[in-house]
C-alpha positions in Angstrom: -69.5 -40.6 55.8 -67.9 -42.5 52.9 -67.9 -39.8 50.2 -67.5 -36.1 50.0 -71.1 -35.6 48.8 -72.3 -33.9 51.9 -69.4 -31.3 51.6 -70.3 -30.5 48.1 -74.0 -30.1 49.1 -73.1 -27.9 52.0 -70.5 -25.6 50.4 -71.4 -26.0 46.7 -68.0 -27.3 45.8 -65.1 -29.2 47.3 -63.1 -27.6 50.2 -59.4 -27.7 51.2 -58.0 -30.3 53.6 -57.6 -27.6 56.4 -61.3 -26.8 56.4 -62.3 -30.5 56.0 -60.1 -31.4 59.0 -61.7 -28.5 61.1 -65.4 -29.1 59.9 -65.3 -32.8 60.6 -62.6 -33.0 63.4 -60.4 -35.5 61.6 -56.7 -35.5 61.0 -56.5 -36.1 57.2 -53.0 -36.2 55.8 -51.9 -35.3 52.3 -51.7 -39.0 51.5 -55.3 -39.6 52.6 -56.7 -37.4 49.9 -57.0 -37.0 46.2 -56.4 -33.4 45.4 -57.0 -31.0 42.4 -55.0 -28.0 41.3 -54.8 -25.1 43.6 -57.8 -22.7 43.6 -59.8 -20.7 46.2 -61.6 -22.7 48.9 -65.2 -21.7 49.1 -65.0 -22.1 53.0 -61.9 -20.2 54.1 -61.4 -18.2 50.9 -57.6 -19.2 50.8 -55.9 -20.6 47.8 -54.9 -24.3 48.1 -55.6 -27.8 46.8 -59.1 -28.9 47.0 -60.0 -32.5 48.2 -61.8 -34.0 45.4 -61.7 -37.7 46.7 -60.4 -39.9 49.4 -58.0 -42.8 49.4 -59.0 -45.9 51.5 -57.2 -44.4 54.6 -59.0 -41.1 54.4 -62.4 -43.0 54.1 -61.5 -45.1 57.2 -60.8 -41.8 59.2 -64.1 -40.3 58.1 -66.1 -43.5 58.5 -67.6 -42.5 62.0 -68.3 -38.9 61.3 -71.7 -37.6 60.7 -72.8 -35.9 57.5 
């Protein structure tokens, strides 16, 4: 997976880093993600920064993961 398009399709919006790590079993760090202002995650319903994009290191970590 090279983009977050499958996440947006599945959840209807971007999700937080915690949920992204849990859903795809990766270990994304804060520096791996491009994040937006804090708001409620559609997955866990907690307020946090939504991952709106990935830096190169984040894309490499998600490279082998299925959509």
